[in-house]
PyMOL CGO cylinders between C-alpha atoms (Angstrom):
from pymol import cmd
from pymol.cgo import CYLINDER

trace = [
    CYLINDER, -6.72, 12.44, -19.51, -7.27, 15.87, -18.11, 0.3, 1, 1, 1, 1, 1, 1,
    CYLINDER, -7.27, 15.87, -18.11, -10.52, 17.20, -19.58, 0.3, 1, 1, 1, 1, 1, 1,
    CYLINDER, -10.52, 17.20, -19.58, -9.40, 21.16, -18.87, 0.3, 1, 1, 1, 1, 1, 1,
    CYLINDER, -9.40, 21.16, -18.87, -5.79, 21.56, -18.46, 0.3, 1, 1, 1, 1, 1, 1,
    CYLINDER, -5.79, 21.56, -18.46, -4.56, 23.95, -15.52, 0.3, 1, 1, 1, 1, 1, 1,
    CYLINDER, -4.56, 23.95, -15.52, -1.58, 26.28, -16.12, 0.3, 1, 1, 1, 1, 1, 1,
    CYLINDER, -1.58, 26.28, -16.12, 1.25, 25.36, -13.75, 0.3, 1, 1, 1, 1, 1, 1,
    CYLINDER, 1.25, 25.36, -13.75, 1.20, 29.07, -12.40, 0.3, 1, 1, 1, 1, 1, 1,
    CYLINDER, 1.20, 29.07, -12.40, -2.35, 28.98, -11.72, 0.3, 1, 1, 1, 1, 1, 1,
    CYLINDER, -2.35, 28.98, -11.72, -2.23, 25.47, -9.96, 0.3, 1, 1, 1, 1, 1, 1,
    CYLINDER, -2.23, 25.47, -9.96, -1.02, 26.74, -6.30, 0.3, 1, 1, 1, 1, 1, 1,
    CYLINDER, -1.02, 26.74, -6.30, -4.00, 29.44, -6.15, 0.3, 1, 1, 1, 1, 1, 1,
    CYLINDER, -4.00, 29.44, -6.15, -6.57, 27.00, -7.35, 0.3, 1, 1, 1, 1, 1, 1,
    CYLINDER, -6.57, 27.00, -7.35, -5.41, 24.18, -4.72, 0.3, 1, 1, 1, 1, 1, 1,
    CYLINDER, -5.41, 24.18, -4.72, -5.74, 26.88, -1.99, 0.3, 1, 1, 1, 1, 1, 1,
    CYLINDER, -5.74, 26.88, -1.99, -9.03, 28.12, -2.91, 0.3, 1, 1, 1, 1, 1, 1,
    CYLINDER, -9.03, 28.12, -2.91, -10.34, 24.62, -3.36, 0.3, 1, 1, 1, 1, 1, 1,
    CYLINDER, -10.34, 24.62, -3.36, -9.03, 23.71, 0.23, 0.3, 1, 1, 1, 1, 1, 1,
    CYLINDER, -9.03, 23.71, 0.23, -10.42, 26.74, 1.98, 0.3, 1, 1, 1, 1, 1, 1,
    CYLINDER, -10.42, 26.74, 1.98, -13.94, 26.02, 0.35, 0.3, 1, 1, 1, 1, 1, 1,
    CYLINDER, -13.94, 26.02, 0.35, -14.18, 22.54, 1.78, 0.3, 1, 1, 1, 1, 1, 1,
    CYLINDER, -14.18, 22.54, 1.78, -16.83, 22.21, 4.60, 0.3, 1, 1, 1, 1, 1, 1,
    CYLINDER, -16.83, 22.21, 4.60, -14.79, 20.66, 7.27, 0.3, 1, 1, 1, 1, 1, 1,
    CYLINDER, -14.79, 20.66, 7.27, -11.04, 20.76, 8.55, 0.3, 1, 1, 1, 1, 1, 1,
    CYLINDER, -11.04, 20.76, 8.55, -10.75, 17.00, 8.06, 0.3, 1, 1, 1, 1, 1, 1,
    CYLINDER, -10.75, 17.00, 8.06, -11.68, 17.02, 4.35, 0.3, 1, 1, 1, 1, 1, 1,
    CYLINDER, -11.68, 17.02, 4.35, -9.39, 19.91, 4.02, 0.3, 1, 1, 1, 1, 1, 1,
    CYLINDER, -9.39, 19.91, 4.02, -6.66, 18.17, 5.63, 0.3, 1, 1, 1, 1, 1, 1,
    CYLINDER, -6.66, 18.17, 5.63, -6.80, 15.00, 3.29, 0.3, 1, 1, 1, 1, 1, 1,
    CYLINDER, -6.80, 15.00, 3.29, -7.03, 17.38, 0.39, 0.3, 1, 1, 1, 1, 1, 1,
    CYLINDER, -7.03, 17.38, 0.39, -3.95, 19.26, 1.35, 0.3, 1, 1, 1, 1, 1, 1,
    CYLINDER, -3.95, 19.26, 1.35, -2.03, 15.94, 1.75, 0.3, 1, 1, 1, 1, 1, 1,
    CYLINDER, -2.03, 15.94, 1.75, -2.84, 15.08, -1.99, 0.3, 1, 1, 1, 1, 1, 1,
    CYLINDER, -2.84, 15.08, -1.99, -2.71, 18.51, -3.32, 0.3, 1, 1, 1, 1, 1, 1,
    CYLINDER, -2.71, 18.51, -3.32, 1.14, 19.53, -2.93, 0.3, 1, 1, 1, 1, 1, 1,
    CYLINDER, 1.14, 19.53, -2.93, 2.08, 21.65, -6.28, 0.3, 1, 1, 1, 1, 1, 1,
    CYLINDER, 2.08, 21.65, -6.28, 5.37, 19.99, -6.53, 0.3, 1, 1, 1, 1, 1, 1,
    CYLINDER, 5.37, 19.99, -6.53, 3.58, 16.65, -7.26, 0.3, 1, 1, 1, 1, 1, 1,
    CYLINDER, 3.58, 16.65, -7.26, 1.71, 17.57, -10.24, 0.3, 1, 1, 1, 1, 1, 1,
    CYLINDER, 1.71, 17.57, -10.24, 4.09, 15.66, -12.55, 0.3, 1, 1, 1, 1, 1, 1,
    CYLINDER, 4.09, 15.66, -12.55, 4.86, 12.01, -12.75, 0.3, 1, 1, 1, 1, 1, 1,
    CYLINDER, 4.86, 12.01, -12.75, 8.07, 10.58, -11.56, 0.3, 1, 1, 1, 1, 1, 1,
    CYLINDER, 8.07, 10.58, -11.56, 11.06, 9.80, -13.77, 0.3, 1, 1, 1, 1, 1, 1,
    CYLINDER, 11.06, 9.80, -13.77, 14.07, 7.73, -13.77, 0.3, 1, 1, 1, 1, 1, 1,
    CYLINDER, 14.07, 7.73, -13.77, 15.41, 6.42, -10.62, 0.3, 1, 1, 1, 1, 1, 1,
    CYLINDER, 15.41, 6.42, -10.62, 12.45, 7.83, -8.46, 0.3, 1, 1, 1, 1, 1, 1,
    CYLINDER, 12.45, 7.83, -8.46, 9.99, 6.21, -11.21, 0.3, 1, 1, 1, 1, 1, 1,
    CYLINDER, 9.99, 6.21, -11.21, 11.51, 2.90, -10.19, 0.3, 1, 1, 1, 1, 1, 1,
    CYLINDER, 11.51, 2.90, -10.19, 11.51, 3.32, -6.45, 0.3, 1, 1, 1, 1, 1, 1,
    CYLINDER, 11.51, 3.32, -6.45, 7.82, 4.25, -6.91, 0.3, 1, 1, 1, 1, 1, 1,
    CYLINDER, 7.82, 4.25, -6.91, 7.12, 1.17, -8.92, 0.3, 1, 1, 1, 1, 1, 1,
    CYLINDER, 7.12, 1.17, -8.92, 9.14, -1.02, -6.28, 0.3, 1, 1, 1, 1, 1, 1,
    CYLINDER, 9.14, -1.02, -6.28, 6.65, 0.67, -3.58, 0.3, 1, 1, 1, 1, 1, 1,
    CYLINDER, 6.65, 0.67, -3.58, 3.72, 0.00, -5.68, 0.3, 1, 1, 1, 1, 1, 1,
    CYLINDER, 3.72, 0.00, -5.68, 4.62, -3.69, -6.03, 0.3, 1, 1, 1, 1, 1, 1,
    CYLINDER, 4.62, -3.69, -6.03, 5.14, -3.85, -2.10, 0.3, 1, 1, 1, 1, 1, 1,
    CYLINDER, 5.14, -3.85, -2.10, 1.67, -2.46, -1.75, 0.3, 1, 1, 1, 1, 1, 1,
    CYLINDER, 1.67, -2.46, -1.75, 0.09, -5.11, -3.90, 0.3, 1, 1, 1, 1, 1, 1,
    CYLINDER, 0.09, -5.11, -3.90, 2.14, -8.02, -2.05, 0.3, 1, 1, 1, 1, 1, 1,
    CYLINDER, 2.14, -8.02, -2.05, 0.97, -6.52, 1.24, 0.3, 1, 1, 1, 1, 1, 1,
    CYLINDER, 0.97, -6.52, 1.24, -2.61, -6.99, 0.15, 0.3, 1, 1, 1, 1, 1, 1,
    CYLINDER, -2.61, -6.99, 0.15, -2.01, -10.31, -1.11, 0.3, 1, 1, 1, 1, 1, 1,
    CYLINDER, -2.01, -10.31, -1.11, -2.22, -9.76, -4.76, 0.3, 1, 1, 1, 1, 1, 1,
    CYLINDER, -2.22, -9.76, -4.76, -0.43, -11.99, -6.82, 0.3, 1, 1, 1, 1, 1, 1,
    CYLINDER, -0.43, -11.99, -6.82, 1.84, -10.37, -9.61, 0.3, 1, 1, 1, 1, 1, 1,
    CYLINDER, 1.84, -10.37, -9.61, 2.69, -11.81, -12.88, 0.3, 1, 1, 1, 1, 1, 1,
    CYLINDER, 2.69, -11.81, -12.88, 5.24, -10.28, -15.31, 0.3, 1, 1, 1, 1, 1, 1,
    CYLINDER, 5.24, -10.28, -15.31, 4.03, -8.43, -18.79, 0.3, 1, 1, 1, 1, 1, 1,
    CYLINDER, 4.03, -8.43, -18.79, 2.18, -5.43, -19.75, 0.3, 1, 1, 1, 1, 1, 1,
    CYLINDER, 2.18, -5.43, -19.75, -1.83, -5.11, -19.39, 0.3, 1, 1, 1, 1, 1, 1,
    CYLINDER, -1.83, -5.11, -19.39, -1.79, -4.82, -23.09, 0.3, 1, 1, 1, 1, 1, 1,
    CYLINDER, -1.79, -4.82, -23.09, -1.16, -8.22, -23.41, 0.3, 1, 1, 1, 1, 1, 1,
    CYLINDER, -1.16, -8.22, -23.41, -4.53, -9.21, -22.10, 0.3, 1, 1, 1, 1, 1, 1,
    CYLINDER, -4.53, -9.21, -22.10, -5.69, -7.60, -18.38, 0.3, 1, 1, 1, 1, 1, 1,
    CYLINDER, -5.69, -7.60, -18.38, -4.45, -5.67, -15.83, 0.3, 1, 1, 1, 1, 1, 1,
    CYLINDER, -4.45, -5.67, -15.83, -6.17, -8.02, -13.36, 0.3, 1, 1, 1, 1, 1, 1,
    CYLINDER, -6.17, -8.02, -13.36, -6.99, -11.46, -14.49, 0.3, 1, 1, 1, 1, 1, 1,
    CYLINDER, -6.99, -11.46, -14.49, -8.76, -12.68, -11.77, 0.3, 1, 1, 1, 1, 1, 1,
    CYLINDER, -8.76, -12.68, -11.77, -5.98, -13.83, -9.82, 0.3, 1, 1, 1, 1, 1, 1,
    CYLINDER, -5.98, -13.83, -9.82, -2.81, -11.77, -10.60, 0.3, 1, 1, 1, 1, 1, 1,
    CYLINDER, -2.81, -11.77, -10.60, -1.78, -8.20, -11.77, 0.3, 1, 1, 1, 1, 1, 1,
    CYLINDER, -1.78, -8.20, -11.77, 0.33, -7.49, -14.40, 0.3, 1, 1, 1, 1, 1, 1,
    CYLINDER, 0.33, -7.49, -14.40, 3.39, -5.75, -13.30, 0.3, 1, 1, 1, 1, 1, 1,
    CYLINDER, 3.39, -5.75, -13.30, 4.55, -4.11, -16.57, 0.3, 1, 1, 1, 1, 1, 1,
    CYLINDER, 4.55, -4.11, -16.57, 3.01, -0.72, -16.06, 0.3, 1, 1, 1, 1, 1, 1,
    CYLINDER, 3.01, -0.72, -16.06, 3.37, 2.61, -14.10, 0.3, 1, 1, 1, 1, 1, 1,
    CYLINDER, 3.37, 2.61, -14.10, 3.38, 2.83, -10.44, 0.3, 1, 1, 1, 1, 1, 1,
    CYLINDER, 3.38, 2.83, -10.44, 0.34, 4.88, -10.18, 0.3, 1, 1, 1, 1, 1, 1,
    CYLINDER, 0.34, 4.88, -10.18, -1.54, 2.09, -12.51, 0.3, 1, 1, 1, 1, 1, 1,
    CYLINDER, -1.54, 2.09, -12.51, -0.49, -0.58, -9.93, 0.3, 1, 1, 1, 1, 1, 1,
    CYLINDER, -0.49, -0.58, -9.93, -1.62, 1.57, -7.01, 0.3, 1, 1, 1, 1, 1, 1,
    CYLINDER, -1.62, 1.57, -7.01, -5.11, 1.91, -8.82, 0.3, 1, 1, 1, 1, 1, 1,
    CYLINDER, -5.11, 1.91, -8.82, -5.28, -1.81, -9.15, 0.3, 1, 1, 1, 1, 1, 1,
    CYLINDER, -5.28, -1.81, -9.15, -4.60, -2.18, -5.45, 0.3, 1, 1, 1, 1, 1, 1,
    CYLINDER, -4.60, -2.18, -5.45, -7.76, 0.34, -4.60, 0.3, 1, 1, 1, 1, 1, 1,
    CYLINDER, -7.76, 0.34, -4.60, -9.97, -1.91, -6.99, 0.3, 1, 1, 1, 1, 1, 1,
    CYLINDER, -9.97, -1.91, -6.99, -8.91, -5.08, -5.16, 0.3, 1, 1, 1, 1, 1, 1,
    CYLINDER, -8.91, -5.08, -5.16, -9.67, -3.45, -1.83, 0.3, 1, 1, 1, 1, 1, 1,
    CYLINDER, -9.67, -3.45, -1.83, -13.17, -2.10, -3.07, 0.3, 1, 1, 1, 1, 1, 1,
    CYLINDER, -13.17, -2.10, -3.07, -14.36, -5.11, -5.11, 0.3, 1, 1, 1, 1, 1, 1,
    CYLINDER, -14.36, -5.11, -5.11, -17.10, -7.17, -3.79, 0.3, 1, 1, 1, 1, 1, 1,
    CYLINDER, -17.10, -7.17, -3.79, -15.74, -10.72, -2.79, 0.3, 1, 1, 1, 1, 1, 1,
    CYLINDER, -15.74, -10.72, -2.79, -17.00, -12.57, -5.90, 0.3, 1, 1, 1, 1, 1, 1,
    CYLINDER, -17.00, -12.57, -5.90, -15.97, -9.80, -8.33, 0.3, 1, 1, 1, 1, 1, 1,
    CYLINDER, -15.97, -9.80, -8.33, -12.41, -9.90, -6.82, 0.3, 1, 1, 1, 1, 1, 1,
    CYLINDER, -12.41, -9.90, -6.82, -11.72, -12.94, -8.60, 0.3, 1, 1, 1, 1, 1, 1,
    CYLINDER, -11.72, -12.94, -8.60, -13.10, -11.73, -12.01, 0.3, 1, 1, 1, 1, 1, 1,
    CYLINDER, -13.10, -11.73, -12.01, -11.12, -10.16, -14.98, 0.3, 1, 1, 1, 1, 1, 1,
    CYLINDER, -11.12, -10.16, -14.98, -10.29, -6.67, -14.24, 0.3, 1, 1, 1, 1, 1, 1,
    CYLINDER, -10.29, -6.67, -14.24, -12.77, -6.87, -11.14, 0.3, 1, 1, 1, 1, 1, 1,
    CYLINDER, -12.77, -6.87, -11.14, -16.02, -7.32, -13.22, 0.3, 1, 1, 1, 1, 1, 1,
    CYLINDER, -16.02, -7.32, -13.22, -16.14, -3.47, -13.94, 0.3, 1, 1, 1, 1, 1, 1,
    CYLINDER, -16.14, -3.47, -13.94, -15.22, -3.94, -17.88, 0.3, 1, 1, 1, 1, 1, 1,
    CYLINDER, -15.22, -3.94, -17.88, -11.88, -3.07, -19.68, 0.3, 1, 1, 1, 1, 1, 1,
    CYLINDER, -11.88, -3.07, -19.68, -9.43, -0.43, -17.93, 0.3, 1, 1, 1, 1, 1, 1,
    CYLINDER, -9.43, -0.43, -17.93, -7.42, 1.91, -20.34, 0.3, 1, 1, 1, 1, 1, 1,
    CYLINDER, -7.42, 1.91, -20.34, -4.65, -0.44, -20.68, 0.3, 1, 1, 1, 1, 1, 1,
    CYLINDER, -4.65, -0.44, -20.68, -6.76, -3.45, -21.01, 0.3, 1, 1, 1, 1, 1, 1,
    CYLINDER, -6.76, -3.45, -21.01, -5.38, -5.30, -24.22, 0.3, 1, 1, 1, 1, 1, 1,
    CYLINDER, -5.38, -5.30, -24.22, -8.43, -7.94, -24.54, 0.3, 1, 1, 1, 1, 1, 1,
    CYLINDER, -8.43, -7.94, -24.54, -10.92, -5.48, -24.37, 0.3, 1, 1, 1, 1, 1, 1,
    CYLINDER, -10.92, -5.48, -24.37, -13.85, -7.58, -25.47, 0.3, 1, 1, 1, 1, 1, 1,
    CYLINDER, -13.85, -7.58, -25.47, -13.25, -10.33, -23.17, 0.3, 1, 1, 1, 1, 1, 1,
    CYLINDER, -13.25, -10.33, -23.17, -12.93, -8.03, -20.48, 0.3, 1, 1, 1, 1, 1, 1,
    CYLINDER, -12.93, -8.03, -20.48, -16.50, -6.49, -21.30, 0.3, 1, 1, 1, 1, 1, 1,
    CYLINDER, -16.50, -6.49, -21.30, -17.97, -9.65, -21.38, 0.3, 1, 1, 1, 1, 1, 1,
    CYLINDER, -17.97, -9.65, -21.38, -16.71, -10.33, -17.95, 0.3, 1, 1, 1, 1, 1, 1,
    CYLINDER, -16.71, -10.33, -17.95, -18.40, -7.11, -16.73, 0.3, 1, 1, 1, 1, 1, 1,
    CYLINDER, -18.40, -7.11, -16.73, -20.65, -7.73, -13.66, 0.3, 1, 1, 1, 1, 1, 1,
    CYLINDER, -20.65, -7.73, -13.66, -21.35, -4.17, -12.26, 0.3, 1, 1, 1, 1, 1, 1,
    CYLINDER, -21.35, -4.17, -12.26, -22.86, -1.54, -14.45, 0.3, 1, 1, 1, 1, 1, 1,
    CYLINDER, -22.86, -1.54, -14.45, -24.41, 1.89, -14.28, 0.3, 1, 1, 1, 1, 1, 1,
    CYLINDER, -24.41, 1.89, -14.28, -24.35, 4.08, -11.23, 0.3, 1, 1, 1, 1, 1, 1,
    CYLINDER, -24.35, 4.08, -11.23, -22.95, 1.36, -9.08, 0.3, 1, 1, 1, 1, 1, 1,
    CYLINDER, -22.95, 1.36, -9.08, -19.93, 0.91, -11.38, 0.3, 1, 1, 1, 1, 1, 1,
    CYLINDER, -19.93, 0.91, -11.38, -19.60, 4.56, -11.59, 0.3, 1, 1, 1, 1, 1, 1,
    CYLINDER, -19.60, 4.56, -11.59, -19.49, 5.06, -7.80, 0.3, 1, 1, 1, 1, 1, 1,
    CYLINDER, -19.49, 5.06, -7.80, -16.80, 2.26, -7.19, 0.3, 1, 1, 1, 1, 1, 1,
    CYLINDER, -16.80, 2.26, -7.19, -14.70, 3.81, -10.11, 0.3, 1, 1, 1, 1, 1, 1,
    CYLINDER, -14.70, 3.81, -10.11, -14.79, 6.96, -8.15, 0.3, 1, 1, 1, 1, 1, 1,
    CYLINDER, -14.79, 6.96, -8.15, -13.93, 5.57, -5.01, 0.3, 1, 1, 1, 1, 1, 1,
    CYLINDER, -13.93, 5.57, -5.01, -11.25, 3.40, -6.59, 0.3, 1, 1, 1, 1, 1, 1,
    CYLINDER, -11.25, 3.40, -6.59, -9.74, 6.45, -8.07, 0.3, 1, 1, 1, 1, 1, 1,
    CYLINDER, -9.74, 6.45, -8.07, -9.38, 8.43, -4.71, 0.3, 1, 1, 1, 1, 1, 1,
    CYLINDER, -9.38, 8.43, -4.71, -8.46, 5.50, -2.64, 0.3, 1, 1, 1, 1, 1, 1,
    CYLINDER, -8.46, 5.50, -2.64, -5.64, 5.11, -5.28, 0.3, 1, 1, 1, 1, 1, 1,
    CYLINDER, -5.64, 5.11, -5.28, -4.60, 8.65, -4.72, 0.3, 1, 1, 1, 1, 1, 1,
    CYLINDER, -4.60, 8.65, -4.72, -4.67, 8.57, -1.07, 0.3, 1, 1, 1, 1, 1, 1,
    CYLINDER, -4.67, 8.57, -1.07, -2.54, 5.61, -1.41, 0.3, 1, 1, 1, 1, 1, 1,
    CYLINDER, -2.54, 5.61, -1.41, 0.04, 7.41, -3.58, 0.3, 1, 1, 1, 1, 1, 1,
    CYLINDER, 0.04, 7.41, -3.58, -0.03, 10.02, -1.14, 0.3, 1, 1, 1, 1, 1, 1,
    CYLINDER, -0.03, 10.02, -1.14, 0.86, 7.59, 1.45, 0.3, 1, 1, 1, 1, 1, 1,
    CYLINDER, 0.86, 7.59, 1.45, 3.45, 6.22, -0.22, 0.3, 1, 1, 1, 1, 1, 1,
    CYLINDER, 3.45, 6.22, -0.22, 5.32, 9.43, -1.02, 0.3, 1, 1, 1, 1, 1, 1,
    CYLINDER, 5.32, 9.43, -1.02, 4.31, 9.33, -4.91, 0.3, 1, 1, 1, 1, 1, 1,
    CYLINDER, 4.31, 9.33, -4.91, 3.10, 12.10, -6.74, 0.3, 1, 1, 1, 1, 1, 1,
    CYLINDER, 3.10, 12.10, -6.74, -0.42, 11.74, -5.76, 0.3, 1, 1, 1, 1, 1, 1,
    CYLINDER, -0.42, 11.74, -5.76, -1.55, 15.40, -7.26, 0.3, 1, 1, 1, 1, 1, 1,
    CYLINDER, -1.55, 15.40, -7.26, -0.78, 14.06, -11.04, 0.3, 1, 1, 1, 1, 1, 1,
    CYLINDER, -0.78, 14.06, -11.04, -3.13, 11.42, -10.60, 0.3, 1, 1, 1, 1, 1, 1,
    CYLINDER, -3.13, 11.42, -10.60, -5.40, 13.70, -9.03, 0.3, 1, 1, 1, 1, 1, 1,
    CYLINDER, -5.40, 13.70, -9.03, -5.22, 16.04, -12.06, 0.3, 1, 1, 1, 1, 1, 1,
    CYLINDER, -5.22, 16.04, -12.06, -5.11, 13.18, -14.39, 0.3, 1, 1, 1, 1, 1, 1,
    CYLINDER, -5.11, 13.18, -14.39, -8.74, 11.69, -13.11, 0.3, 1, 1, 1, 1, 1, 1,
    CYLINDER, -8.74, 11.69, -13.11, -10.35, 14.86, -13.15, 0.3, 1, 1, 1, 1, 1, 1,
    CYLINDER, -10.35, 14.86, -13.15, -10.96, 15.68, -9.48, 0.3, 1, 1, 1, 1, 1, 1,
    CYLINDER, -10.96, 15.68, -9.48, -10.57, 19.43, -10.03, 0.3, 1, 1, 1, 1, 1, 1,
    CYLINDER, -10.57, 19.43, -10.03, -12.62, 19.40, -13.11, 0.3, 1, 1, 1, 1, 1, 1,
    CYLINDER, -12.62, 19.40, -13.11, -15.23, 22.49, -12.25, 0.3, 1, 1, 1, 1, 1, 1,
    CYLINDER, -15.23, 22.49, -12.25, -13.32, 23.49, -9.21, 0.3, 1, 1, 1, 1, 1, 1,
    CYLINDER, -13.32, 23.49, -9.21, -13.62, 25.31, -6.97, 0.3, 1, 1, 1, 1, 1, 1,
    CYLINDER, -13.62, 25.31, -6.97, -17.27, 25.15, -7.57, 0.3, 1, 1, 1, 1, 1, 1,
    CYLINDER, -17.27, 25.15, -7.57, -18.98, 23.44, -4.75, 0.3, 1, 1, 1, 1, 1, 1,
    CYLINDER, -18.98, 23.44, -4.75, -20.35, 20.90, -7.04, 0.3, 1, 1, 1, 1, 1, 1,
    CYLINDER, -20.35, 20.90, -7.04, -16.62, 19.36, -7.81, 0.3, 1, 1, 1, 1, 1, 1,
    CYLINDER, -16.62, 19.36, -7.81, -15.86, 19.70, -4.09, 0.3, 1, 1, 1, 1, 1, 1,
    CYLINDER, -15.86, 19.70, -4.09, -18.87, 17.99, -2.84, 0.3, 1, 1, 1, 1, 1, 1,
    CYLINDER, -18.87, 17.99, -2.84, -18.10, 15.03, -5.05, 0.3, 1, 1, 1, 1, 1, 1,
    CYLINDER, -18.10, 15.03, -5.05, -14.50, 14.85, -3.45, 0.3, 1, 1, 1, 1, 1, 1,
    CYLINDER, -14.50, 14.85, -3.45, -16.18, 15.23, 0.05, 0.3, 1, 1, 1, 1, 1, 1,
    CYLINDER, -16.18, 15.23, 0.05, -19.07, 12.83, -0.78, 0.3, 1, 1, 1, 1, 1, 1,
    CYLINDER, -19.07, 12.83, -0.78, -16.48, 10.06, -2.19, 0.3, 1, 1, 1, 1, 1, 1,
    CYLINDER, -16.48, 10.06, -2.19, -14.23, 10.53, 1.06, 0.3, 1, 1, 1, 1, 1, 1,
    CYLINDER, -14.23, 10.53, 1.06, -17.42, 9.83, 3.39, 0.3, 1, 1, 1, 1, 1, 1,
    CYLINDER, -17.42, 9.83, 3.39, -18.16, 6.59, 1.18, 0.3, 1, 1, 1, 1, 1, 1,
    CYLINDER, -18.16, 6.59, 1.18, -14.55, 5.38, 1.71, 0.3, 1, 1, 1, 1, 1, 1,
    CYLINDER, -14.55, 5.38, 1.71, -15.04, 6.36, 5.25, 0.3, 1, 1, 1, 1, 1, 1,
    CYLINDER, -15.04, 6.36, 5.25, -18.34, 4.43, 5.85, 0.3, 1, 1, 1, 1, 1, 1,
    CYLINDER, -18.34, 4.43, 5.85, -16.70, 1.30, 4.26, 0.3, 1, 1, 1, 1, 1, 1,
    CYLINDER, -16.70, 1.30, 4.26, -13.72, 1.08, 6.77, 0.3, 1, 1, 1, 1, 1, 1,
    CYLINDER, -13.72, 1.08, 6.77, -11.20, 2.13, 4.16, 0.3, 1, 1, 1, 1, 1, 1,
    CYLINDER, -11.20, 2.13, 4.16, -9.91, 5.39, 5.84, 0.3, 1, 1, 1, 1, 1, 1,
    CYLINDER, -9.91, 5.39, 5.84, -8.40, 6.13, 9.10, 0.3, 1, 1, 1, 1, 1, 1,
    CYLINDER, -8.40, 6.13, 9.10, -9.69, 8.70, 11.34, 0.3, 1, 1, 1, 1, 1, 1,
    CYLINDER, -9.69, 8.70, 11.34, -7.42, 11.23, 9.95, 0.3, 1, 1, 1, 1, 1, 1,
    CYLINDER, -7.42, 11.23, 9.95, -8.20, 9.96, 6.49, 0.3, 1, 1, 1, 1, 1, 1,
    CYLINDER, -8.20, 9.96, 6.49, -5.26, 7.93, 5.72, 0.3, 1, 1, 1, 1, 1, 1,
    CYLINDER, -5.26, 7.93, 5.72, -5.74, 4.26, 3.51, 0.3, 1, 1, 1, 1, 1, 1,
    CYLINDER, -5.74, 4.26, 3.51, -6.35, 1.24, 5.54, 0.3, 1, 1, 1, 1, 1, 1,
    CYLINDER, -6.35, 1.24, 5.54, -5.81, -2.17, 4.00, 0.3, 1, 1, 1, 1, 1, 1,
    CYLINDER, -5.81, -2.17, 4.00, -9.23, -3.42, 4.57, 0.3, 1, 1, 1, 1, 1, 1,
    CYLINDER, -9.23, -3.42, 4.57, -10.77, -5.64, 1.72, 0.3, 1, 1, 1, 1, 1, 1,
    CYLINDER, -10.77, -5.64, 1.72, -14.44, -5.40, 1.31, 0.3, 1, 1, 1, 1, 1, 1,
    CYLINDER, -14.44, -5.40, 1.31, -16.54, -8.14, 2.42, 0.3, 1, 1, 1, 1, 1, 1,
    CYLINDER, -16.54, -8.14, 2.42, -20.00, -7.17, 1.36, 0.3, 1, 1, 1, 1, 1, 1,
    CYLINDER, -20.00, -7.17, 1.36, -21.62, -8.57, -1.90, 0.3, 1, 1, 1, 1, 1, 1,
    CYLINDER, -21.62, -8.57, -1.90, -22.89, -6.35, -4.53, 0.3, 1, 1, 1, 1, 1, 1,
    CYLINDER, -22.89, -6.35, -4.53, -26.71, -7.29, -3.87, 0.3, 1, 1, 1, 1, 1, 1,
    CYLINDER, -26.71, -7.29, -3.87, -26.27, -6.11, -0.25, 0.3, 1, 1, 1, 1, 1, 1,
    CYLINDER, -26.27, -6.11, -0.25, -27.05, -2.47, 0.33, 0.3, 1, 1, 1, 1, 1, 1,
    CYLINDER, -27.05, -2.47, 0.33, -24.13, -1.05, 1.83, 0.3, 1, 1, 1, 1, 1, 1,
    CYLINDER, -24.13, -1.05, 1.83, -21.83, 2.43, 1.86, 0.3, 1, 1, 1, 1, 1, 1,
    CYLINDER, -21.83, 2.43, 1.86, -19.89, 0.80, -1.06, 0.3, 1, 1, 1, 1, 1, 1,
    CYLINDER, -19.89, 0.80, -1.06, -22.79, 1.92, -3.04, 0.3, 1, 1, 1, 1, 1, 1,
    CYLINDER, -22.79, 1.92, -3.04, -21.26, 5.51, -2.59, 0.3, 1, 1, 1, 1, 1, 1,
    CYLINDER, -21.26, 5.51, -2.59, -23.29, 8.72, -2.81, 0.3, 1, 1, 1, 1, 1, 1,
    CYLINDER, -23.29, 8.72, -2.81, -26.70, 9.06, -4.60, 0.3, 1, 1, 1, 1, 1, 1,
]
cmd.load_cgo(trace, "trace")
């Protein structure tokens, strides 16, 4: 949910000011790949169906099993398969979580992060949580941005997710832009991005109790 809505007429100028304020050319290029004003709205109709099919292909390419039904029936991810009955951007976000989860949590309900927004069996998902506090917040931020980058890579409306997940809240102030750049750097350090900032299909191999870049910026 967008905390502070941005008027459509104000969006192009805000995006340009944010891009110009970023501290290096690489981050600026990644931001501009996401921040295309025409991608601020979710797809509908045939385009939405095509995006859903593309998201399922991404899941399969990462080795994720797929099952029918909505996450509201129990979980988005039950530890072995993802519910397919949801929007493309939700599925892409699940793919990012699968990549970023520690190996033990890759087989946990909702990746051991507690219930997601669409989880139906919320109490069970909360009992299955394995990661807490700042570590969970860092991983959620990384999954959010990695999912957005996958949407851009797949030709889906990445900016809609970028806005919905509040990456522009407070922008173009430096604090918001530092959060974007720091999260990109954490994804880089974990090997989840190419040199030009495109998502890789790497799966995390480090456990939660090992000091690593996946703990994100302090």
